[in-house]
N, C-alpha and C positions, 0 to 999 in steps of 0.2 A: 677691903671688903669683908664684911662679916658674913659667913655662910651660916644660916640658921638651921636648927634641927629640922624645921619644916621643909626647907630646900633639900637638905641632905637626905631625909627620909623619902621625899618625892622622887629624887633621882634614883635612889636605891630601889624603890618599888618598881619604877618603870623599867630599870635594867633587869630586875628579877623576872618581871613579867615578860619582857622581851626574850630573855634567855630560854624560856620554856614555850615559846610560840610553836605551833598554833594553839596549844592548850590555853585555856583560861585559868585563872587563879582566883581564889576567894580572898577577901581581906584577911582572914585568919591565916591562910597559907602564906600570903606575902609578909605578914607581921612576923610569923615564926621564921620564915626563911632569912629575913633580914634583921631580926631582933628589934622590931619597932613596936612601940606601944600601940595596941589595936585600936583603941578609941581615937587616938591622935591620927593614926593612919586613915581612919574612915573619913575624917574631914578632908584630909589631903587627897584622897581618892576622889571625893566630891569635887574638889577644885580641879583635878586633872580631867574629870569627866565634863565638867562645864567648859573647860578650855578646848575640849574636842581631842584631847590626847588619848583617852580611854573611853570605852564603851562598857556599860554594865548590863549583865543579863540575869534576870531572876530565875529561881527554880533550882531543881536538883543538879542540872548540868550548868548552872549559872556561874557567874564570876566576872572578872574584869578581863578585857582584851584591849590590845592597842588598836587604835583606829587607822593607823597607817604604818608602814614598814619602819623597823627601828633606824634605818638609814636616812629616814625623812624626819626623824625627831631629834632636835638638837638639845643639848643641856640647857641652853638658853630659854627654849620653849617651856621646859619643865619648871625652870626658876621663875620665869614670868608668870606662869600659871598659879604658882603658889605664893609668890612674893611681890608680883607686880614688876615695875621697871627694874632693870639691872642696876642702874645707878641713878639715885636722886639726892639732891641736896636739900635738907629740910622739907622733904616731900614735893620738891619741884624739879622739873627736868634741868640738867645742868646748864643748858644753854640759856635758861630763863633767870639765872642768878645774875645780880648786879651788885658790884662792890664799889665802894668809894676809894679813891686815892690809890695808895700803893698796893691795896689788895685787888684792884681791878683784874689783873692777869689770872686770878683764881678761877674765873669762869672757864677759861681755856684749859687750866689744869684738870677741872672736873669733867669737861668734855672729853678730854684725853683719857682720863681714867675710865670713863664709860666705853670709849673706842678700844681700850685695851681689853676690858672684860668681854666686849663683843668678839674681839679677834679670837679669843679662846673658846667661849661658850657657844657662839653661834657657828663655829666651824667644827665642833666636837659633837658627833652624833651617839645616840645610844648604841648603834651597831659598832661604832669605833670602840666604845668601852667594852662591850661584850667580847669583841675580837682581840682586845688588847693591842689595837693598832691605832694609836692616837695620831692626829695630824702631825706632820713633821715639825711645824712651828710650835706646837705644843710640847713635843718631845724636846726640842731645843731649848724651850724655856725651863722645863723641869730638869734639864741636864746641867744647867748652869749651877755651879758650886754654891753660889749664894742664895739660890732658890730654896735650899734645904735649911738655911740658917735662920733661926728665929731672931727677930729684932724687936 
């Protein structure tokens, strides 16, 4: 899986915002705190707002706020809000792929890839990240020696 700058910045902005709750934060404050280009962050915040993860308030005391507690926002929610489905094959859901001959089992491989992404991203919340208490199965995956080996 390729984690885009857009997804990375979105997760970082939501984590930053959640870490300073109940206070709101402006786009500029979030951009400076996480070293994210401001104009790029503006479009990302719009995506998060349309997805119902953030709410925006105008004015002197305005800024962005989470619409629900950090424990109720998963990393998958944020990635889907900014990137769409967690796993797609040429823009299609993995289960809709059809391959001829010996490549036929690839459909099941792509479905399994999506399931493994869900296992991590749907079970890791913003609150988990802030508290540095990742789910046990995520910790087990990251503790495997080969997890840190680039291939």
